[in-house]
N, C-alpha and C positions, 0 to 999 in steps of 0.2 A: 068580599072586601078584605078578609084576612089573608087570602091567597095573594092578592095584589100587594098587600103590605109586606108579606114575607118575600115576595119577588123583589120588591124595592130594596128591602134591607139586604137581601142576598147580593143584589147588584152593587150596592154601595161598598160592600166588604170584599167582593170577588175581584181580585186584581186583574183577571183576564177580561173583565167587562168595563174597565176604566171608570169605575164609579167614583164619585166625589162626595165628600161629606163636608158640609159647612158647619163650623162650630163657633160658639162665642170665643172671643180672643182669650178670655180667662180660662177656657177649657183646653187651649192648645198645649200640647205636650212639646215643649221646646227641645227636648232631646231628639225629636224627629228632624231637626234642622241642623245641618253641619255647615259651618262657614268654610268655604274653600279658598277664599281670598277676597280681594277687593279690586274693582275696576275703578280707575281714577282718571280725572281730567285735570290737566294743569295748563297754565298759561305761562309763556315765556316772560321772565322778569330780569333779563340781563341788559347789557348796554348796547347791543346791536339795534340801531334805530329802525332798520327795515323790518326786522322780526317784531320789534316792540310795537310798531305802528300798524301791523296787519290786524284788521278786525277779524274776530272769530277764529284766531289761530290757536288751536289746542292740540296737546299731545294726549292721546288716549292710550293708557297702559294698564297693566295689572300687577299686583303684588300680593304676597301672602302676609306682609307685615308693613302696615302704613307708617308705623313709628320710625322705622329705620330706612325706608325706601328713599326718602328725600334728604337724607343727611349729607350727601356728597355730590349733589347735582353739578357743582362747579367743576368736577373732575370727570364727568361722564359725557361722552359724545352724543348720546341719545337726547340729552338736555341742552345741547349746544354749549357745553361747558359753562353753564350759567345757572343762577338761581331760578326757581319757578314759584308760581303762586298756585296753590291747590284751589280749584274752583268747584270741584264736585268729587265725591267718592260714593261708591255703591257697593254695599256688602253683598257678596254672592254666596248663596246657600244652595247646597244640593246640586250644583252644576259646576263644571270646571270653569274657574275664573279665567284661565287663559283662552278657553273656547269662547267665552262671552266677549273677551277682548278681540279675538279673531273675527267673530261675527260683526262687531262694530267696524273693524278695519275693512271688511268686505262690503258692508253697507255703504261706507263712505269712501270707497276706493277712488271714485271719480272726483273727490274733494281733497285728495291727498296733496300735501305740499311737495312738489317735485322741484328740488333745488339743492345745489351744493352751496353751502354758505361759508364764506371766508370770514373768520372771526378776527377780532382785534389782536389775539395772541398769535396770529399767523396760521392757525390750524384751519383746515377745510373739513366741513362736516356735511355728509349727505343725509338729508332727512328721510326717515322711513315711517315714523309713527305720528307725524304732525299733520293735522287736517284743518282746512279752512271751512268751518261748519258752525252754525249757531249752537250754543249749548243746549237750547231747547230741543233741537233736532236729535242730539245725542240722547237726552233723557226720553224723548218720545220713542226713539228706536228701541231703547231698553224696555220701556213699558209695552210696546207692541210685541217684542219678543216674549215677554212674560205672558201676555194675553194669548199669544199663539200657542205657547207651551201648555197653557191651561185648557185650551180648546181641544188639542190633540188627544 
């Protein structure tokens, strides 16, 4: 019995054996987690009726600073020179936030909005990070990614 217990303990702490330790939340050392950024989902909130009326139209992006990222959307082509409504944010820890964003873009590649939009100010904008996908699907894909990482 003692040999098996020592083997189990050894497996949990040996990084080459991919051991996992489950601890109560109170015992978690938060210094082990490093926030690398945030993945966000926003909805168009401008005046273009076509964009405004599209169900499940979301931009999936990432930033290192949520407080400053949305200060100037009216002057950025990626947001169609319009305000946006933040519908979800996900704090990314111990992974590259841009890699998580790229993962989602690949998952939803077949749901990407492919359009050149002519805006009221006369500017034409080609969409690259806007997707027609239910918000639940985005959250489910992130959760699946986390589960897959934990299993590996």
